[in-house]
N, C-alpha and C positions, 0 to 999 in steps of 0.2 A: 738171257736173250731168248725171245720166242722164235720158234722155228716156223717155217711156212705151213707145215701141217697143223701146228698148234693154232696159228692164226686162222686157217681155213676152218678148223673144228670150232673155234670160237665164233666165227662169222655164221657158220651153219646153225649153231645153237641159238644165236641171237635171232636169226631169221625164223627158226622154228618157234621160238618164244613169241616173236611178234605175230606170226600167223595164229598161234594158239590164243593169244590175247584178243586178236581181231575176231576170231570165231566166238570167243566168250562174249565179246561186246555185241555181236550180231545175235547171239542167243538171248541176251538181255533185251535187245530191241524186239525180237520176235515175241518174247514173253509179254512185253509192254503192249504190243499190238494186239496180241491175243486177249489180254486182260481188257483192253479198251473196247474191242469188238464185242466181247461177252457182256461187258457192262452196258454198252450201247443197246444191244439186243434186249437185255433185261429191262433197261429204262424205257425202251419203246413199248414193250409188252405191258409194263406197269402203267405207262401213260394211257394206253388204250383202256386198260381195266379201270383206272381212276376216272377217266372221262365217262365211261359207261356208268360207273357208280355215281358220279356227280349228276349225270342226266336223270338218274332215277330218284334223286333226293326230293322229298316232298315238302320239307319245312326247314327253318333255320336251325332248329335243335338237331335235326338229323344231319345237317351239313356240318355243324360243329363236331358232332360225334365222329363223322367220317374224317374230318381233318385231323382230329386227335389220333384216330386209329392209323392214319397214314404217316404221321410225323415220326413215331418211334422206329418203324421199320426203315424209314429213309435214313435216319441217323445211324442205325446199325449197319446198313448197307454202305453208307459213306465211310464209316470207320473200317469196315471190312475191305473196301476198295483201297483205302489209304494204307492199310496193313499189307495188302498184296503188293502194292506199289513199292512200299518200303522194303519188303522182303526181296523183291526183284533187284532193287538198287543195291541193297547191302550184300546180296548174294554175288552179284557181279563185281562189286567193289572188293569183296573178300577174296575172290578169285584173283583179281589184279594184285592185291596185297600179298597173297601167298606166293605168287609168281615173283613179285619184286623181292620178297624176303629170301626166296630160294636163290635168285640171281645174285643178290647182294652177298649172301653167304658164300657162294661159289667164287665171286670176284674177290672177296676178302681172303678166302683161302689161297687163291692163286697169288694175290698180292703179297701175303705173308710168306709164301714159298719163295717169291722173288727176293723179298727183303732178307730172308734167312740165307739164301744162296749168295746174295751180294755181301752179307756180313761175313760169310765164310771166306770169301775171296777178297775181303777188304785188306788194304795194306796195314802193316804193323803200326800200332800207335793210334789207330782210328777207332778203337773199341768204345771210347767215350761218345763219339759222334754216332756210332751205330746204336749204342744203348739209348741215347737221347731220341733218335729217330724211331726206334722200336717203342719207346715210351709214348711218343706222340701218336703213333699208329694205334696203340692200345687205347689211349685216351679217346681218339676219334671213334674207334669201335664201340667203346662204352657209351659215348654220346649218342651214336646211332641206335644202340639198343634201348637207351632211355627214351629217345623220341618214339621208337616203335611201341614201347610199352605205354607211353602217354597217349598215343593215337588209339591203341586198343582200349584203354580205359575210357577215353572220351567217347569212343563209339559205343561202349557198353552203357555209359551214362545217357547218351542221346537215345539209345534204344529203350532204356527204362523210362525216360521222360515221354517218349512217343507213346509207349504202351499206357502210361498213366493218363495222358491227355485223351487218348482214344477211349479208354475206359470211362473217364469222367464225362466225355461227350455223350456216350451211350447212356450212362446213368442219368445225366441231365435230361435227355430225351424221354427216358422212362418216367422220370418224376413229372416232367411237363405233361406228358400224355395222361398219367394218372390224375393229375390235378384238373385237366380239362374234362376228363370223364365224369368228375364229381360235379 
């Protein structure tokens, strides 16, 4: 049985965790806002420069060369923006995952302590039922660990795919730019 002090300590820990996660979420939002403000300023400055360059074009050949020169940096900047966005999202998600895993481990430890305590105080003849219950708890813990491993692997695969797509997009832009220059 949990005492009043244990319940209060548990509630305090839960509230602290909640506020910690809320702060991490706000940090993620702040990073997104900062990224978007920076990207918007850069886009505005580039638009002004591009407009000036377009106004100084004298013929169609020069216009095509200007367009080709602008396409590759735009693809690279889009890929960099996407990468920053992905990093912010995965960083915030990883923080939530670490907190969840730590909390789950603590809850599991406390639960196993309660089960062991109950097993010690169980009436004679209930050993089989206690063993079955402990086995079920162990199976549940193994399933949780398997799910956590699968989520980590899926995240790693998604990150590798994202990096590959971003790299292919930049390479395609370089190829297109090189072809237009010829």
